[in-house]
PyMOL Python script that loads the backbone (N, CA, C, O; Angstrom):
from pymol import cmd

cmd.read_pdbstr("""\
ATOM      1  N   MET A   1      -9.906   1.362   1.093  1.00  0.00           N
ATOM      2  CA  MET A   1      -9.893   2.533   0.370  1.00  0.00           C
ATOM      3  C   MET A   1      -9.731   2.170  -1.282  1.00  0.00           C
ATOM      4  O   MET A   1      -9.196   1.284  -1.948  1.00  0.00           O
ATOM      5  N   LYS A   2     -10.515   3.389  -1.528  1.00  0.00           N
ATOM      6  CA  LYS A   2     -11.062   3.072  -3.506  1.00  0.00           C
ATOM      7  C   LYS A   2      -9.822   3.740  -4.010  1.00  0.00           C
ATOM      8  O   LYS A   2      -9.369   4.738  -3.450  1.00  0.00           O
ATOM      9  N   VAL A   3      -9.205   3.137  -5.184  1.00  0.00           N
ATOM     10  CA  VAL A   3      -8.282   4.740  -6.155  1.00  0.00           C
ATOM     11  C   VAL A   3      -8.775   4.833  -5.905  1.00  0.00           C
ATOM     12  O   VAL A   3      -8.916   4.130  -4.905  1.00  0.00           O
ATOM     13  N   ARG A   4      -9.682   5.549  -6.141  1.00  0.00           N
ATOM     14  CA  ARG A   4     -10.289   7.049  -6.553  1.00  0.00           C
ATOM     15  C   ARG A   4      -9.992   8.123  -5.375  1.00  0.00           C
ATOM     16  O   ARG A   4      -9.697   9.314  -5.479  1.00  0.00           O
ATOM     17  N   GLU A   5     -10.114   7.555  -4.561  1.00  0.00           N
ATOM     18  CA  GLU A   5      -9.266   7.805  -3.128  1.00  0.00           C
ATOM     19  C   GLU A   5      -8.203   7.906  -2.952  1.00  0.00           C
ATOM     20  O   GLU A   5      -7.960   9.090  -2.716  1.00  0.00           O
ATOM     21  N   ILE A   6      -7.009   7.079  -2.913  1.00  0.00           N
ATOM     22  CA  ILE A   6      -5.956   6.936  -3.070  1.00  0.00           C
ATOM     23  C   ILE A   6      -5.677   7.855  -4.528  1.00  0.00           C
ATOM     24  O   ILE A   6      -4.588   7.692  -5.079  1.00  0.00           O
ATOM     25  N   ALA A   7      -6.455   8.603  -5.003  1.00  0.00           N
ATOM     26  CA  ALA A   7      -5.609   9.252  -6.084  1.00  0.00           C
ATOM     27  C   ALA A   7      -5.478  10.201  -5.971  1.00  0.00           C
ATOM     28  O   ALA A   7      -4.596  10.825  -6.562  1.00  0.00           O
ATOM     29  N   SER A   8      -6.343  10.736  -5.125  1.00  0.00           N
ATOM     30  CA  SER A   8      -7.231  11.969  -4.659  1.00  0.00           C
ATOM     31  C   SER A   8      -6.223  12.382  -3.591  1.00  0.00           C
ATOM     32  O   SER A   8      -5.619  13.453  -3.657  1.00  0.00           O
ATOM     33  N   ALA A   9      -6.083  11.620  -2.739  1.00  0.00           N
ATOM     34  CA  ALA A   9      -4.946  11.724  -1.607  1.00  0.00           C
ATOM     35  C   ALA A   9      -3.547  12.050  -1.961  1.00  0.00           C
ATOM     36  O   ALA A   9      -3.206  12.671  -0.954  1.00  0.00           O
ATOM     37  N   VAL A  10      -2.229  12.026  -2.964  1.00  0.00           N
ATOM     38  CA  VAL A  10      -1.775  11.308  -3.556  1.00  0.00           C
ATOM     39  C   VAL A  10      -1.394  12.300  -4.427  1.00  0.00           C
ATOM     40  O   VAL A  10      -0.267  12.783  -4.530  1.00  0.00           O
ATOM     41  N   GLY A  11      -2.819  12.712  -5.327  1.00  0.00           N
ATOM     42  CA  GLY A  11      -2.947  13.807  -6.184  1.00  0.00           C
ATOM     43  C   GLY A  11      -1.779  13.611  -7.605  1.00  0.00           C
ATOM     44  O   GLY A  11      -0.974  14.360  -8.159  1.00  0.00           O
ATOM     45  N   ILE A  12      -2.293  11.943  -7.822  1.00  0.00           N
ATOM     46  CA  ILE A  12      -2.273  10.982  -9.295  1.00  0.00           C
ATOM     47  C   ILE A  12      -3.599  10.849  -9.843  1.00  0.00           C
ATOM     48  O   ILE A  12      -4.629  11.166  -9.249  1.00  0.00           O
ATOM     49  N   SER A  13      -3.510  10.256 -11.268  1.00  0.00           N
ATOM     50  CA  SER A  13      -4.422   9.784 -11.992  1.00  0.00           C
ATOM     51  C   SER A  13      -5.276   8.020 -11.150  1.00  0.00           C
ATOM     52  O   SER A  13      -4.899   7.038 -10.510  1.00  0.00           O
ATOM     53  N   ASN A  14      -6.193   8.429 -11.568  1.00  0.00           N
ATOM     54  CA  ASN A  14      -6.729   6.732 -11.095  1.00  0.00           C
ATOM     55  C   ASN A  14      -5.946   5.756 -11.827  1.00  0.00           C
ATOM     56  O   ASN A  14      -5.221   4.861 -11.392  1.00  0.00           O
ATOM     57  N   GLU A  15      -6.314   6.197 -13.400  1.00  0.00           N
ATOM     58  CA  GLU A  15      -5.019   4.820 -13.900  1.00  0.00           C
ATOM     59  C   GLU A  15      -3.997   4.841 -12.874  1.00  0.00           C
ATOM     60  O   GLU A  15      -4.047   4.262 -11.789  1.00  0.00           O
ATOM     61  N   ARG A  16      -2.987   5.628 -13.365  1.00  0.00           N
ATOM     62  CA  ARG A  16      -1.624   5.222 -12.241  1.00  0.00           C
ATOM     63  C   ARG A  16      -1.657   4.895 -10.584  1.00  0.00           C
ATOM     64  O   ARG A  16      -0.704   4.551  -9.885  1.00  0.00           O
ATOM     65  N   VAL A  17      -2.686   5.055 -10.290  1.00  0.00           N
ATOM     66  CA  VAL A  17      -2.854   3.940  -9.080  1.00  0.00           C
ATOM     67  C   VAL A  17      -3.012   2.186  -9.452  1.00  0.00           C
ATOM     68  O   VAL A  17      -2.803   1.054  -9.016  1.00  0.00           O
ATOM     69  N   ARG A  18      -3.382   2.728 -10.248  1.00  0.00           N
ATOM     70  CA  ARG A  18      -4.047   0.480 -10.463  1.00  0.00           C
ATOM     71  C   ARG A  18      -2.838   0.923 -11.485  1.00  0.00           C
ATOM     72  O   ARG A  18      -2.712  -0.290 -11.654  1.00  0.00           O
ATOM     73  N   ASN A  19      -1.783   1.528 -12.366  1.00  0.00           N
ATOM     74  CA  ASN A  19      -0.998   0.407 -12.223  1.00  0.00           C
ATOM     75  C   ASN A  19       0.278   0.145 -11.292  1.00  0.00           C
ATOM     76  O   ASN A  19       0.822  -0.927 -11.558  1.00  0.00           O
ATOM     77  N   ILE A  20       0.918   0.918 -10.201  1.00  0.00           N
ATOM     78  CA  ILE A  20       1.161   0.753  -9.687  1.00  0.00           C
ATOM     79  C   ILE A  20       0.869  -0.020  -9.125  1.00  0.00           C
ATOM     80  O   ILE A  20       1.603  -1.008  -9.167  1.00  0.00           O
ATOM     81  N   LEU A  21      -0.703  -0.098  -8.008  1.00  0.00           N
ATOM     82  CA  LEU A  21      -1.318  -1.191  -7.243  1.00  0.00           C
ATOM     83  C   LEU A  21      -0.927  -2.351  -7.925  1.00  0.00           C
ATOM     84  O   LEU A  21      -0.420  -3.250  -7.255  1.00  0.00           O
ATOM     85  N   HIS A  22      -1.184  -2.620 -10.135  1.00  0.00           N
ATOM     86  CA  HIS A  22      -1.218  -4.205 -10.397  1.00  0.00           C
ATOM     87  C   HIS A  22       0.361  -4.619 -10.574  1.00  0.00           C
ATOM     88  O   HIS A  22       0.842  -5.674 -10.161  1.00  0.00           O
ATOM     89  N   GLN A  23       1.023  -3.660 -11.218  1.00  0.00           N
ATOM     90  CA  GLN A  23       2.579  -3.744 -11.652  1.00  0.00           C
ATOM     91  C   GLN A  23       3.457  -3.684 -10.578  1.00  0.00           C
ATOM     92  O   GLN A  23       4.311  -4.560 -10.445  1.00  0.00           O
ATOM     93  N   HIS A  24       3.345  -2.668  -9.718  1.00  0.00           N
ATOM     94  CA  HIS A  24       4.418  -3.016  -8.485  1.00  0.00           C
ATOM     95  C   HIS A  24       3.784  -3.472  -7.493  1.00  0.00           C
ATOM     96  O   HIS A  24       4.535  -3.448  -6.518  1.00  0.00           O
ATOM     97  N   LEU A  25       3.305  -3.667  -7.371  1.00  0.00           N
ATOM     98  CA  LEU A  25       3.051  -4.314  -5.766  1.00  0.00           C
ATOM     99  C   LEU A  25       2.261  -5.092  -5.985  1.00  0.00           C
ATOM    100  O   LEU A  25       1.278  -5.049  -5.246  1.00  0.00           O
ATOM    101  N   ASP A  26       2.284  -6.331  -7.241  1.00  0.00           N
ATOM    102  CA  ASP A  26       1.490  -7.542  -7.688  1.00  0.00           C
ATOM    103  C   ASP A  26      -0.118  -7.619  -6.396  1.00  0.00           C
ATOM    104  O   ASP A  26      -0.423  -8.428  -5.520  1.00  0.00           O
ATOM    105  N   MET A  27      -0.402  -7.064  -6.620  1.00  0.00           N
ATOM    106  CA  MET A  27      -1.946  -6.746  -6.853  1.00  0.00           C
ATOM    107  C   MET A  27      -2.862  -7.011  -8.108  1.00  0.00           C
ATOM    108  O   MET A  27      -2.582  -6.688  -9.263  1.00  0.00           O
ATOM    109  N   THR A  28      -4.504  -7.934  -7.500  1.00  0.00           N
ATOM    110  CA  THR A  28      -5.071  -7.947  -8.702  1.00  0.00           C
ATOM    111  C   THR A  28      -6.534  -7.865  -7.736  1.00  0.00           C
ATOM    112  O   THR A  28      -6.719  -8.053  -6.533  1.00  0.00           O
ATOM    113  N   LYS A  29      -7.724  -7.387  -9.188  1.00  0.00           N
ATOM    114  CA  LYS A  29      -8.471  -6.797  -8.671  1.00  0.00           C
ATOM    115  C   LYS A  29      -9.451  -8.134  -8.380  1.00  0.00           C
ATOM    116  O   LYS A  29      -9.522  -8.997  -9.254  1.00  0.00           O
ATOM    117  N   LEU A  30     -10.092  -8.258  -7.310  1.00  0.00           N
ATOM    118  CA  LEU A  30     -10.810  -9.435  -7.231  1.00  0.00           C
ATOM    119  C   LEU A  30     -12.248  -9.437  -6.332  1.00  0.00           C
ATOM    120  O   LEU A  30     -12.304  -9.442  -5.102  1.00  0.00           O
ATOM    121  N   SER A  31     -13.574  -9.432  -7.419  1.00  0.00           N
ATOM    122  CA  SER A  31     -14.368  -8.822  -6.877  1.00  0.00           C
ATOM    123  C   SER A  31     -15.001  -7.097  -6.416  1.00  0.00           C
ATOM    124  O   SER A  31     -16.120  -6.827  -6.853  1.00  0.00           O
ATOM    125  N   ALA A  32     -14.435  -6.251  -5.754  1.00  0.00           N
ATOM    126  CA  ALA A  32     -14.549  -5.278  -4.867  1.00  0.00           C
ATOM    127  C   ALA A  32     -13.306  -4.822  -4.467  1.00  0.00           C
ATOM    128  O   ALA A  32     -12.896  -3.674  -4.294  1.00  0.00           O
ATOM    129  N   ARG A  33     -12.797  -5.852  -4.352  1.00  0.00           N
ATOM    130  CA  ARG A  33     -11.050  -5.607  -3.175  1.00  0.00           C
ATOM    131  C   ARG A  33      -9.657  -6.229  -4.294  1.00  0.00           C
ATOM    132  O   ARG A  33      -9.382  -7.083  -5.137  1.00  0.00           O
ATOM    133  N   TRP A  34      -9.228  -5.314  -3.696  1.00  0.00           N
ATOM    134  CA  TRP A  34      -7.531  -5.838  -4.372  1.00  0.00           C
ATOM    135  C   TRP A  34      -6.424  -6.459  -3.591  1.00  0.00           C
ATOM    136  O   TRP A  34      -5.812  -5.816  -2.738  1.00  0.00           O
ATOM    137  N   VAL A  35      -6.137  -7.810  -3.899  1.00  0.00           N
ATOM    138  CA  VAL A  35      -5.610  -9.122  -3.284  1.00  0.00           C
ATOM    139  C   VAL A  35      -4.545  -9.202  -3.664  1.00  0.00           C
ATOM    140  O   VAL A  35      -4.457  -8.734  -4.799  1.00  0.00           O
ATOM    141  N   ARG A  36      -3.405  -9.668  -3.186  1.00  0.00           N
ATOM    142  CA  ARG A  36      -2.018 -10.194  -3.750  1.00  0.00           C
ATOM    143  C   ARG A  36      -2.372 -10.837  -4.640  1.00  0.00           C
ATOM    144  O   ARG A  36      -3.509 -11.295  -4.526  1.00  0.00           O
ATOM    145  N   ALA A  37      -1.577 -11.179  -5.946  1.00  0.00           N
ATOM    146  CA  ALA A  37      -2.435 -11.642  -7.337  1.00  0.00           C
ATOM    147  C   ALA A  37      -1.580 -13.400  -7.072  1.00  0.00           C
ATOM    148  O   ALA A  37      -2.142 -14.375  -7.572  1.00  0.00           O
ATOM    149  N   ILE A  38      -0.369 -13.582  -6.345  1.00  0.00           N
ATOM    150  CA  ILE A  38       0.212 -14.461  -5.881  1.00  0.00           C
ATOM    151  C   ILE A  38      -0.806 -15.561  -5.052  1.00  0.00           C
ATOM    152  O   ILE A  38      -0.653 -16.771  -5.219  1.00  0.00           O
ATOM    153  N   ALA A  39      -1.373 -15.268  -4.562  1.00  0.00           N
ATOM    154  CA  ALA A  39      -2.252 -15.795  -3.380  1.00  0.00           C
ATOM    155  C   ALA A  39      -3.486 -16.931  -4.159  1.00  0.00           C
ATOM    156  O   ALA A  39      -3.981 -17.959  -3.695  1.00  0.00           O
ATOM    157  N   TYR A  40      -3.767 -16.076  -5.849  1.00  0.00           N
ATOM    158  CA  TYR A  40      -4.874 -16.979  -6.979  1.00  0.00           C
ATOM    159  C   TYR A  40      -4.063 -17.411  -8.306  1.00  0.00           C
ATOM    160  O   TYR A  40      -4.629 -17.688  -9.363  1.00  0.00           O
ATOM    161  N   ALA A  41      -2.907 -17.429  -8.148  1.00  0.00           N
ATOM    162  CA  ALA A  41      -2.434 -17.480 -10.063  1.00  0.00           C
ATOM    163  C   ALA A  41      -2.495 -19.422  -9.501  1.00  0.00           C
ATOM    164  O   ALA A  41      -2.258 -20.310 -10.319  1.00  0.00           O
TER     165      ALA A  41
END
""", "prot")
cmd.dss("prot")
cmd.show_as("cartoon", "prot")
cmd.util.cbc("prot")
cmd.orient("prot")
């Protein structure tokens, strides 16, 4: 699922979705996918 699809579905901005994925769910962008940051730290 793309960031813009998530943003559209829940009615928030793309930047807010990225913030939630990165800061709150500890995800990082690797290539074209979001993955757990811990796996690559």
